[in-house]
py3Dmol code that shows the C-alpha trace and the ligand (Angstrom):
import py3Dmol

protein = """\
ATOM      1  CA  MET A   1      14.561-117.290  55.895  1.00  0.00           C
ATOM      2  CA  SER A   2      17.640-116.147  54.124  1.00  0.00           C
ATOM      3  CA  TRP A   3      18.067-112.591  55.510  1.00  0.00           C
ATOM      4  CA  PHE A   4      20.405-113.600  58.268  1.00  0.00           C
ATOM      5  CA  LYS A   5      22.572-115.795  56.148  1.00  0.00           C
ATOM      6  CA  ARG A   6      26.099-114.535  55.692  1.00  0.00           C
ATOM      7  CA  SER A   7      26.739-113.943  52.038  1.00  0.00           C
ATOM      8  CA  LYS A   8      30.360-112.840  52.401  1.00  0.00           C
ATOM      9  CA  LYS A   9      33.121-114.655  54.100  1.00  0.00           C
ATOM     10  CA  SER A  10      33.607-113.651  57.705  1.00  0.00           C
ATOM     11  CA  LEU A  11      36.118-110.956  58.540  1.00  0.00           C
ATOM     12  CA  LYS A  12      38.189-113.423  60.459  1.00  0.00           C
ATOM     13  CA  ALA A  13      38.571-115.659  57.471  1.00  0.00           C
ATOM     14  CA  THR A  14      39.271-112.894  54.965  1.00  0.00           C
ATOM     15  CA  ALA A  15      41.642-110.751  57.019  1.00  0.00           C
ATOM     16  CA  PRO A  16      45.199-111.553  56.013  1.00  0.00           C
ATOM     17  CA  LYS A  17      47.140-113.147  58.814  1.00  0.00           C
ATOM     18  CA  LYS A  18      49.537-110.667  60.301  1.00  0.00           C
ATOM     19  CA  ASN A  19      53.032-111.790  59.769  1.00  0.00           C
ATOM     20  CA  MET A  20      54.951-111.180  63.013  1.00  0.00           C
ATOM     21  CA  PRO A  21      58.385-112.681  62.679  1.00  0.00           C
ATOM     22  CA  ASP A  22      59.915-113.886  65.896  1.00  0.00           C
ATOM     23  CA  GLY A  23      62.526-111.678  67.480  1.00  0.00           C
ATOM     24  CA  LEU A  24      61.298-108.383  65.993  1.00  0.00           C
ATOM     25  CA  TRP A  25      58.757-107.303  68.581  1.00  0.00           C
ATOM     26  CA  GLN A  26      58.543-107.528  72.328  1.00  0.00           C
ATOM     27  CA  LYS A  27      55.505-106.906  74.501  1.00  0.00           C
ATOM     28  CA  CYS A  28      56.065-104.733  77.566  1.00  0.00           C
ATOM     29  CA  GLN A  29      55.305-106.851  80.615  1.00  0.00           C
ATOM     30  CA  TYR A  30      54.058-103.783  82.473  1.00  0.00           C
ATOM     31  CA  CYS A  31      51.874-101.778  80.072  1.00  0.00           C
ATOM     32  CA  GLY A  32      51.327-104.277  77.258  1.00  0.00           C
ATOM     33  CA  GLU A  33      52.773-101.978  74.569  1.00  0.00           C
ATOM     34  CA  ILE A  34      54.232-103.826  71.587  1.00  0.00           C
ATOM     35  CA  LEU A  35      57.776-102.566  71.138  1.00  0.00           C
ATOM     36  CA  TYR A  36      60.152-102.851  68.200  1.00  0.00           C
ATOM     37  CA  ILE A  37      63.188-104.728  69.492  1.00  0.00           C
ATOM     38  CA  LYS A  38      65.745-102.581  67.650  1.00  0.00           C
ATOM     39  CA  GLU A  39      64.277 -99.454  69.281  1.00  0.00           C
ATOM     40  CA  LEU A  40      64.119-101.256  72.609  1.00  0.00           C
ATOM     41  CA  GLU A  41      67.802-102.123  72.350  1.00  0.00           C
ATOM     42  CA  LYS A  42      68.662 -98.505  71.608  1.00  0.00           C
ATOM     43  CA  ALA A  43      66.656 -97.498  74.679  1.00  0.00           C
ATOM     44  CA  LEU A  44      68.686 -99.990  76.795  1.00  0.00           C
ATOM     45  CA  TRP A  45      65.633-102.212  77.153  1.00  0.00           C
ATOM     46  CA  VAL A  46      63.436 -99.577  78.761  1.00  0.00           C
ATOM     47  CA  CYS A  47      59.805 -99.335  77.557  1.00  0.00           C
ATOM     48  CA  SER A  48      59.316 -96.067  75.658  1.00  0.00           C
ATOM     49  CA  LYS A  49      55.708 -95.855  76.823  1.00  0.00           C
ATOM     50  CA  CYS A  50      55.818 -96.606  80.561  1.00  0.00           C
ATOM     51  CA  GLY A  51      59.532 -96.713  81.487  1.00  0.00           C
ATOM     52  CA  TYR A  52      59.446-100.375  82.511  1.00  0.00           C
ATOM     53  CA  HIS A  53      63.005-101.726  82.788  1.00  0.00           C
ATOM     54  CA  PHE A  54      63.269-105.146  81.139  1.00  0.00           C
ATOM     55  CA  MET A  55      65.713-107.575  82.678  1.00  0.00           C
ATOM     56  CA  ILE A  56      68.999-107.529  80.749  1.00  0.00           C
ATOM     57  CA  GLY A  57      72.113-109.688  80.724  1.00  0.00           C
ATOM     58  CA  THR A  58      75.424-109.181  82.477  1.00  0.00           C
ATOM     59  CA  ASP A  59      77.155-108.308  79.198  1.00  0.00           C
ATOM     60  CA  GLN A  60      74.669-105.501  78.630  1.00  0.00           C
ATOM     61  CA  TYR A  61      75.418-104.067  82.075  1.00  0.00           C
ATOM     62  CA  ILE A  62      79.125-104.179  81.272  1.00  0.00           C
ATOM     63  CA  GLU A  63      78.390-102.170  78.115  1.00  0.00           C
ATOM     64  CA  ILE A  64      76.147 -99.725  79.936  1.00  0.00           C
ATOM     65  CA  LEU A  65      78.416 -99.112  82.927  1.00  0.00           C
ATOM     66  CA  CYS A  66      82.017 -99.660  81.843  1.00  0.00           C
ATOM     67  CA  ASP A  67      84.066 -97.536  79.475  1.00  0.00           C
ATOM     68  CA  SER A  68      84.266 -99.370  76.176  1.00  0.00           C
ATOM     69  CA  GLY A  69      86.682-102.314  76.137  1.00  0.00           C
ATOM     70  CA  THR A  70      87.987-101.755  79.679  1.00  0.00           C
ATOM     71  CA  PHE A  71      86.342-104.707  81.438  1.00  0.00           C
ATOM     72  CA  GLU A  72      88.781-107.486  82.382  1.00  0.00           C
ATOM     73  CA  GLU A  73      87.179-110.466  84.022  1.00  0.00           C
ATOM     74  CA  THR A  74      88.728-111.754  87.260  1.00  0.00           C
ATOM     75  CA  HIS A  75      88.364-114.841  89.448  1.00  0.00           C
ATOM     76  CA  THR A  76      87.298-117.273  86.784  1.00  0.00           C
ATOM     77  CA  GLY A  77      87.591-121.025  87.259  1.00  0.00           C
ATOM     78  CA  ILE A  78      85.716-121.138  90.579  1.00  0.00           C
ATOM     79  CA  ARG A  79      82.941-123.713  90.570  1.00  0.00           C
ATOM     80  CA  SER A  80      80.655-125.185  93.172  1.00  0.00           C
ATOM     81  CA  VAL A  81      81.738-128.618  94.363  1.00  0.00           C
ATOM     82  CA  ASP A  82      78.246-129.529  95.666  1.00  0.00           C
ATOM     83  CA  PRO A  83      79.600-130.607  99.076  1.00  0.00           C
ATOM     84  CA  LEU A  84      76.140-131.602 100.336  1.00  0.00           C
ATOM     85  CA  GLU A  85      75.437-133.716  97.236  1.00  0.00           C
ATOM     86  CA  PHE A  86      72.037-132.058  97.280  1.00  0.00           C
ATOM     87  CA  LYS A  87      69.137-133.463  95.348  1.00  0.00           C
ATOM     88  CA  ASP A  88      65.581-132.182  95.043  1.00  0.00           C
ATOM     89  CA  VAL A  89      63.662-133.206  91.941  1.00  0.00           C
ATOM     90  CA  LYS A  90      66.992-132.936  90.183  1.00  0.00           C
ATOM     91  CA  LYS A  91      70.560-133.284  91.346  1.00  0.00           C
ATOM     92  CA  TYR A  92      72.185-129.936  92.174  1.00  0.00           C
ATOM     93  CA  SER A  93      75.232-130.997  90.151  1.00  0.00           C
ATOM     94  CA  ASP A  94      72.941-131.469  87.114  1.00  0.00           C
ATOM     95  CA  ARG A  95      71.289-128.101  87.659  1.00  0.00           C
ATOM     96  CA  LEU A  96      74.731-126.510  87.739  1.00  0.00           C
ATOM     97  CA  LYS A  97      75.775-128.210  84.521  1.00  0.00           C
ATOM     98  CA  GLN A  98      72.559-127.115  82.804  1.00  0.00           C
ATOM     99  CA  SER A  99      72.945-123.505  83.933  1.00  0.00           C
ATOM    100  CA  MET A 100      76.583-123.494  82.855  1.00  0.00           C
ATOM    101  CA  SER A 101      75.750-124.684  79.358  1.00  0.00           C
ATOM    102  CA  LYS A 102      72.722-122.329  79.098  1.00  0.00           C
ATOM    103  CA  THR A 103      74.551-119.190  80.226  1.00  0.00           C
ATOM    104  CA  GLY A 104      78.178-119.998  79.375  1.00  0.00           C
ATOM    105  CA  ARG A 105      79.081-118.864  82.917  1.00  0.00           C
ATOM    106  CA  GLU A 106      80.490-120.749  85.862  1.00  0.00           C
ATOM    107  CA  ASP A 107      78.058-119.272  88.362  1.00  0.00           C
ATOM    108  CA  ALA A 108      75.642-116.422  88.982  1.00  0.00           C
ATOM    109  CA  VAL A 109      78.123-113.532  89.117  1.00  0.00           C
ATOM    110  CA  ILE A 110      81.012-112.127  87.117  1.00  0.00           C
ATOM    111  CA  THR A 111      83.652-109.892  88.607  1.00  0.00           C
ATOM    112  CA  GLY A 112      86.302-107.755  87.020  1.00  0.00           C
ATOM    113  CA  PHE A 113      88.399-104.637  86.792  1.00  0.00           C
ATOM    114  CA  ALA A 114      87.131-101.847  84.575  1.00  0.00           C
ATOM    115  CA  LYS A 115      87.036 -98.120  84.079  1.00  0.00           C
ATOM    116  CA  LEU A 116      83.879 -96.133  84.710  1.00  0.00           C
ATOM    117  CA  SER A 117      83.860 -92.541  83.492  1.00  0.00           C
ATOM    118  CA  GLY A 118      87.655 -92.825  83.263  1.00  0.00           C
ATOM    119  CA  ARG A 119      88.098 -94.047  86.835  1.00  0.00           C
ATOM    120  CA  ASP A 120      89.503 -97.463  87.804  1.00  0.00           C
ATOM    121  CA  VAL A 121      86.887 -99.556  89.557  1.00  0.00           C
ATOM    122  CA  VAL A 122      86.160-103.121  90.608  1.00  0.00           C
ATOM    123  CA  ILE A 123      82.790-104.318  89.403  1.00  0.00           C
ATOM    124  CA  ALA A 124      80.625-107.382  90.061  1.00  0.00           C
ATOM    125  CA  ILE A 125      77.460-108.105  88.115  1.00  0.00           C
ATOM    126  CA  MET A 126      75.025-110.832  89.096  1.00  0.00           C
ATOM    127  CA  ASP A 127      73.424-113.025  86.463  1.00  0.00           C
ATOM    128  CA  PHE A 128      69.753-113.845  87.034  1.00  0.00           C
ATOM    129  CA  SER A 129      69.713-116.392  84.237  1.00  0.00           C
ATOM    130  CA  PHE A 130      72.040-118.636  86.243  1.00  0.00           C
ATOM    131  CA  MET A 131      69.775-120.390  88.782  1.00  0.00           C
ATOM    132  CA  GLY A 132      67.814-117.196  89.465  1.00  0.00           C
ATOM    133  CA  GLY A 133      70.942-115.289  90.446  1.00  0.00           C
ATOM    134  CA  SER A 134      71.012-117.268  93.666  1.00  0.00           C
ATOM    135  CA  MET A 135      73.932-116.754  96.018  1.00  0.00           C
ATOM    136  CA  GLY A 136      75.843-119.930  96.783  1.00  0.00           C
ATOM    137  CA  SER A 137      79.424-120.315  97.937  1.00  0.00           C
ATOM    138  CA  VAL A 138      80.855-119.420  94.503  1.00  0.00           C
ATOM    139  CA  VAL A 139      78.908-116.155  94.265  1.00  0.00           C
ATOM    140  CA  GLY A 140      79.867-115.291  97.845  1.00  0.00           C
ATOM    141  CA  GLU A 141      83.512-116.143  97.247  1.00  0.00           C
ATOM    142  CA  LYS A 142      83.755-114.158  94.005  1.00  0.00           C
ATOM    143  CA  ILE A 143      82.026-111.156  95.561  1.00  0.00           C
ATOM    144  CA  ALA A 144      84.349-111.395  98.587  1.00  0.00           C
ATOM    145  CA  ARG A 145      87.387-111.566  96.278  1.00  0.00           C
ATOM    146  CA  ALA A 146      86.160-108.546  94.356  1.00  0.00           C
ATOM    147  CA  MET A 147      85.861-106.720  97.688  1.00  0.00           C
ATOM    148  CA  ASN A 148      89.390-107.823  98.495  1.00  0.00           C
ATOM    149  CA  ASP A 149      90.613-106.455  95.139  1.00  0.00           C
ATOM    150  CA  ALA A 150      88.866-103.164  95.815  1.00  0.00           C
ATOM    151  CA  THR A 151      90.591-102.933  99.196  1.00  0.00           C
ATOM    152  CA  LYS A 152      93.993-104.059  97.960  1.00  0.00           C
ATOM    153  CA  TYR A 153      94.117-101.759  94.938  1.00  0.00           C
ATOM    154  CA  ARG A 154      92.084 -98.999  96.594  1.00  0.00           C
ATOM    155  CA  ARG A 155      89.506 -98.884  93.837  1.00  0.00           C
ATOM    156  CA  PRO A 156      85.808 -98.173  94.348  1.00  0.00           C
ATOM    157  CA  LEU A 157      83.515-101.196  94.155  1.00  0.00           C
ATOM    158  CA  ILE A 158      80.254-101.411  92.227  1.00  0.00           C
ATOM    159  CA  ILE A 159      77.952-104.407  92.532  1.00  0.00           C
ATOM    160  CA  VAL A 160      74.906-104.804  90.302  1.00  0.00           C
ATOM    161  CA  SER A 161      72.536-107.173  92.106  1.00  0.00           C
ATOM    162  CA  ARG A 162      69.594-109.224  90.926  1.00  0.00           C
ATOM    163  CA  SER A 163      68.945-112.359  92.834  1.00  0.00           C
ATOM    164  CA  GLY A 164      66.349-114.742  94.118  1.00  0.00           C
ATOM    165  CA  GLY A 165      68.361-114.917  97.363  1.00  0.00           C
ATOM    166  CA  ALA A 166      70.458-117.611  98.956  1.00  0.00           C
ATOM    167  CA  ARG A 167      70.922-120.837  96.982  1.00  0.00           C
ATOM    168  CA  MET A 168      68.890-123.425  98.871  1.00  0.00           C
ATOM    169  CA  GLN A 169      70.869-126.306  97.360  1.00  0.00           C
ATOM    170  CA  GLU A 170      73.867-125.127  99.380  1.00  0.00           C
ATOM    171  CA  SER A 171      71.930-124.637 102.608  1.00  0.00           C
ATOM    172  CA  ILE A 172      74.035-123.159 105.441  1.00  0.00           C
ATOM    173  CA  LEU A 173      77.061-122.721 103.152  1.00  0.00           C
ATOM    174  CA  SER A 174      74.972-120.314 101.162  1.00  0.00           C
ATOM    175  CA  LEU A 175      73.782-118.416 104.240  1.00  0.00           C
ATOM    176  CA  MET A 176      77.389-118.059 105.441  1.00  0.00           C
ATOM    177  CA  GLN A 177      78.093-115.915 102.367  1.00  0.00           C
ATOM    178  CA  MET A 178      75.993-113.164 103.929  1.00  0.00           C
ATOM    179  CA  ALA A 179      78.312-112.966 106.943  1.00  0.00           C
ATOM    180  CA  LYS A 180      81.438-113.325 104.807  1.00  0.00           C
ATOM    181  CA  THR A 181      80.566-110.520 102.400  1.00  0.00           C
ATOM    182  CA  ALA A 182      79.266-108.270 105.191  1.00  0.00           C
ATOM    183  CA  ALA A 183      82.546-108.750 107.114  1.00  0.00           C
ATOM    184  CA  MET A 184      84.553-107.871 103.983  1.00  0.00           C
ATOM    185  CA  LEU A 185      82.483-104.720 103.557  1.00  0.00           C
ATOM    186  CA  ALA A 186      83.154-103.717 107.153  1.00  0.00           C
ATOM    187  CA  LYS A 187      86.872-103.984 106.374  1.00  0.00           C
ATOM    188  CA  MET A 188      86.408-101.946 103.186  1.00  0.00           C
ATOM    189  CA  SER A 189      84.589 -99.321 105.169  1.00  0.00           C
ATOM    190  CA  GLU A 190      87.484 -99.093 107.659  1.00  0.00           C
ATOM    191  CA  GLU A 191      89.799 -98.637 104.690  1.00  0.00           C
ATOM    192  CA  ARG A 192      87.440 -95.976 103.336  1.00  0.00           C
ATOM    193  CA  ILE A 193      86.919 -97.665  99.974  1.00  0.00           C
ATOM    194  CA  PRO A 194      83.620 -96.527  98.433  1.00  0.00           C
ATOM    195  CA  TYR A 195      81.043 -99.174  97.584  1.00  0.00           C
ATOM    196  CA  ILE A 196      78.037 -98.449  95.403  1.00  0.00           C
ATOM    197  CA  SER A 197      75.236-101.000  95.382  1.00  0.00           C
ATOM    198  CA  VAL A 198      72.974-101.054  92.333  1.00  0.00           C
ATOM    199  CA  LEU A 199      69.751-102.992  92.892  1.00  0.00           C
ATOM    200  CA  THR A 200      67.856-104.170  89.841  1.00  0.00           C
ATOM    201  CA  ASN A 201      64.663-106.128  89.341  1.00  0.00           C
ATOM    202  CA  PRO A 202      64.400-108.424  91.293  1.00  0.00           C
ATOM    203  CA  THR A 203      66.781-108.338  94.268  1.00  0.00           C
ATOM    204  CA  THR A 204      65.538-110.456  97.135  1.00  0.00           C
ATOM    205  CA  GLY A 205      66.491-112.736 100.018  1.00  0.00           C
ATOM    206  CA  GLY A 206      70.053-113.054 101.282  1.00  0.00           C
ATOM    207  CA  VAL A 207      71.485-110.627  98.737  1.00  0.00           C
ATOM    208  CA  THR A 208      69.172-107.823  99.876  1.00  0.00           C
ATOM    209  CA  ALA A 209      69.928-108.861 103.462  1.00  0.00           C
ATOM    210  CA  SER A 210      73.705-108.596 102.994  1.00  0.00           C
ATOM    211  CA  TYR A 211      75.809-106.663 100.479  1.00  0.00           C
ATOM    212  CA  GLY A 212      72.789-105.427  98.504  1.00  0.00           C
ATOM    213  CA  SER A 213      71.770-103.164 101.392  1.00  0.00           C
ATOM    214  CA  LEU A 214      75.251-102.294 102.659  1.00  0.00           C
ATOM    215  CA  GLY A 215      76.335 -99.830  99.978  1.00  0.00           C
ATOM    216  CA  ASP A 216      77.715 -96.429 100.920  1.00  0.00           C
ATOM    217  CA  VAL A 217      75.135 -95.422  98.335  1.00  0.00           C
ATOM    218  CA  ILE A 218      72.271 -97.702  97.334  1.00  0.00           C
ATOM    219  CA  ILE A 219      70.845 -97.010  93.894  1.00  0.00           C
ATOM    220  CA  ALA A 220      67.834 -98.848  92.474  1.00  0.00           C
ATOM    221  CA  GLU A 221      66.458 -99.021  88.971  1.00  0.00           C
ATOM    222  CA  PRO A 222      62.860 -97.761  88.685  1.00  0.00           C
ATOM    223  CA  ARG A 223      60.084-100.113  89.844  1.00  0.00           C
ATOM    224  CA  ALA A 224      62.502-102.900  90.772  1.00  0.00           C
ATOM    225  CA  LEU A 225      61.206-105.486  93.230  1.00  0.00           C
ATOM    226  CA  ILE A 226      63.534-105.323  96.219  1.00  0.00           C
ATOM    227  CA  GLY A 227      62.881-107.143  99.453  1.00  0.00           C
ATOM    228  CA  PHE A 228      63.709-110.060 101.699  1.00  0.00           C
ATOM    229  CA  ALA A 229      60.721-112.418 101.631  1.00  0.00           C
ATOM    230  CA  GLY A 230      58.382-112.066  98.664  1.00  0.00           C
ATOM    231  CA  PRO A 231      55.125-110.068  98.985  1.00  0.00           C
ATOM    232  CA  ARG A 232      52.943-113.185  98.816  1.00  0.00           C
ATOM    233  CA  VAL A 233      54.729-114.812 101.758  1.00  0.00           C
ATOM    234  CA  ILE A 234      54.504-111.606 103.808  1.00  0.00           C
ATOM    235  CA  LYS A 235      50.822-111.223 102.997  1.00  0.00           C
ATOM    236  CA  GLN A 236      50.095-114.771 104.101  1.00  0.00           C
ATOM    237  CA  THR A 237      52.159-114.374 107.266  1.00  0.00           C
ATOM    238  CA  ILE A 238      50.710-111.101 108.525  1.00  0.00           C
ATOM    239  CA  GLY A 239      47.229-111.764 107.112  1.00  0.00           C
ATOM    240  CA  GLN A 240      46.896-108.184 105.831  1.00  0.00           C
ATOM    241  CA  GLU A 241      46.684-106.474 102.481  1.00  0.00           C
ATOM    242  CA  LEU A 242      49.990-104.891 101.506  1.00  0.00           C
ATOM    243  CA  PRO A 243      50.143-101.241 100.423  1.00  0.00           C
ATOM    244  CA  ASP A 244      50.322-100.377  96.716  1.00  0.00           C
ATOM    245  CA  GLY A 245      53.824-100.551  95.297  1.00  0.00           C
ATOM    246  CA  PHE A 246      55.081-102.527  98.318  1.00  0.00           C
ATOM    247  CA  GLN A 247      58.742-103.583  97.900  1.00  0.00           C
ATOM    248  CA  ARG A 248      59.157-101.542  94.730  1.00  0.00           C
ATOM    249  CA  SER A 249      62.019 -99.031  94.400  1.00  0.00           C
ATOM    250  CA  GLU A 250      59.710 -96.009  94.786  1.00  0.00           C
ATOM    251  CA  PHE A 251      58.189 -97.406  97.995  1.00  0.00           C
ATOM    252  CA  LEU A 252      61.633 -98.200  99.404  1.00  0.00           C
ATOM    253  CA  LEU A 253      62.943 -94.725  98.589  1.00  0.00           C
ATOM    254  CA  GLU A 254      59.972 -93.172 100.384  1.00  0.00           C
ATOM    255  CA  HIS A 255      60.717 -95.350 103.430  1.00  0.00           C
ATOM    256  CA  GLY A 256      64.442 -94.651 103.525  1.00  0.00           C
ATOM    257  CA  MET A 257      65.660 -98.109 102.520  1.00  0.00           C
ATOM    258  CA  ILE A 258      67.518 -96.907  99.415  1.00  0.00           C
ATOM    259  CA  ASP A 259      69.204 -93.618  98.575  1.00  0.00           C
ATOM    260  CA  MET A 260      68.104 -92.932  95.027  1.00  0.00           C
ATOM    261  CA  ILE A 261      66.364 -94.273  91.961  1.00  0.00           C
ATOM    262  CA  CYS A 262      68.186 -93.928  88.692  1.00  0.00           C
ATOM    263  CA  PRO A 263      66.984 -94.998  85.251  1.00  0.00           C
ATOM    264  CA  ARG A 264      69.321 -97.285  83.366  1.00  0.00           C
ATOM    265  CA  ASP A 265      70.439 -94.694  80.825  1.00  0.00           C
ATOM    266  CA  GLY A 266      71.643 -92.403  83.611  1.00  0.00           C
ATOM    267  CA  LEU A 267      73.404 -95.022  85.744  1.00  0.00           C
ATOM    268  CA  ARG A 268      76.931 -94.574  84.447  1.00  0.00           C
ATOM    269  CA  ASP A 269      76.891 -90.785  84.831  1.00  0.00           C
ATOM    270  CA  ARG A 270      75.277 -90.982  88.259  1.00  0.00           C
ATOM    271  CA  ILE A 271      77.823 -93.503  89.536  1.00  0.00           C
ATOM    272  CA  GLY A 272      80.614 -91.454  87.924  1.00  0.00           C
ATOM    273  CA  ASP A 273      79.443 -88.347  89.817  1.00  0.00           C
ATOM    274  CA  LEU A 274      79.229 -90.256  93.092  1.00  0.00           C
ATOM    275  CA  LEU A 275      82.713 -91.698  92.644  1.00  0.00           C
ATOM    276  CA  GLU A 276      84.060 -88.250  91.885  1.00  0.00           C
ATOM    277  CA  PHE A 277      82.603 -87.034  95.162  1.00  0.00           C
ATOM    278  CA  PHE A 278      83.811 -90.029  97.211  1.00  0.00           C
ATOM    279  CA  CYS A 279      87.264 -90.331  95.697  1.00  0.00           C
ATOM    280  CA  VAL A 280      88.092 -86.711  96.327  1.00  0.00           C
ATOM    281  CA  ALA A 281      86.996 -87.213  99.945  1.00  0.00           C
ATOM    282  CA  VAL A 282      88.954 -90.487 100.278  1.00  0.00           C
ATOM    283  CA  ALA A 283      92.106 -89.025  98.725  1.00  0.00           C
ATOM    284  CA  ALA A 284      92.020 -86.280 101.325  1.00  0.00           C
ATOM    285  CA  THR A 285      91.829 -88.782 104.199  1.00  0.00           C
ATOM    286  CA  PRO A 286      94.735 -91.136 105.038  1.00  0.00           C
ATOM    287  CA  SER A 287      93.904 -94.879 105.050  1.00  0.00           C
ATOM    288  CA  GLU A 288      94.505 -97.087 108.086  1.00  0.00           C
ATOM    289  CA  ALA A 289      97.705 -98.364 106.451  1.00  0.00           C
ATOM    290  CA  ASP A 290      98.953 -94.812 105.845  1.00  0.00           C
ATOM    291  CA  LYS A 291      98.157 -93.921 109.443  1.00  0.00           C
ATOM    292  CA  ASN A 292     100.135 -96.896 110.737  1.00  0.00           C
ATOM    293  CA  GLU A 293     103.067 -95.984 108.543  1.00  0.00           C
ATOM    294  CA  GLY A 294     102.841 -92.460 109.807  1.00  0.00           C
ATOM    295  CA  GLU A 295     102.882 -93.683 113.420  1.00  0.00           C
ATOM    296  CA  SER A 296     105.849 -95.980 112.896  1.00  0.00           C
ATOM    297  CA  SER A 297     107.837 -93.294 111.132  1.00  0.00           C
ATOM    298  CA  ALA A 298     107.010 -90.928 113.971  1.00  0.00           C
ATOM    299  CA  VAL A 299     108.369 -93.492 116.444  1.00  0.00           C
ATOM    300  CA  SER A 300     111.554 -94.058 114.456  1.00  0.00           C
TER     301      SER A 300
END
"""
ligand_1 = """\
1
ZN
Zn 55.595 -100.425 79.041
"""
view = py3Dmol.view(width=600, height=400)
view.addModel(protein, "pdb")
view.setStyle({"model": 0}, {"cartoon": {"style": "trace"}})
view.addModel(ligand_1, "xyz")
view.setStyle({"model": 1}, {"stick": {}})
view.zoomTo()
view.show()
């Protein structure tokens, strides 16, 4: 019986192997579309098919948000001293060293002065590639110092968050950063310094529970995961199915947890417009310091 015998080579064997050089194409994690990296870069790492926002680095956010060449980094040289000498499967000090050499950063945030749409601002951008953007004492301290700069120089503050939450290797010291940064923001609010919080995918845990959610305006990138505990933990705890889109930007906007969703390519203009609005309002209102001066001059 020869009728079923394959006389030609199978398709699999004859089809030329597709040559897909590394670093040219990227698959969208959301819709599966294969995207040309050069096009993806031009589109600020947003999928042209479904609008999925890929995670990008801190340097890319500087480029996207700050006027060209205006970013000046501040508060460098602050490193965690690992006061608890914490060790899980690895020593915390080793994890820090590894993250430092991988990212070239000292911790999971950079802060600086910059201009945005021509206006002087203070900006802090978290780095997810450094230990999952976790907030330890260095992140908290640098964020607090950036808040102090904003207050001192009366410049609006912008923080771009993405974080897995508090850094467990620093235990209570990490949790204290929530209170520290929240207290600084209360002071900024008294001084009427605008603070815009930009939440990107993912922002969770202690960052969401402190400065992430305390912006005068809270902006989120589309479809970003934003929450305190992760959906799986919540599902297990309450023993119920969670609604579709739970903890995504769109869900949070619908439930009043954030003020607006803005795609990456519109972020700079949107923040610029908001600052225009706030700074005109702030300029028209005397600060606490001005009021005190006014009172003392009235007395003298
Ligand atoms: Zn896509």
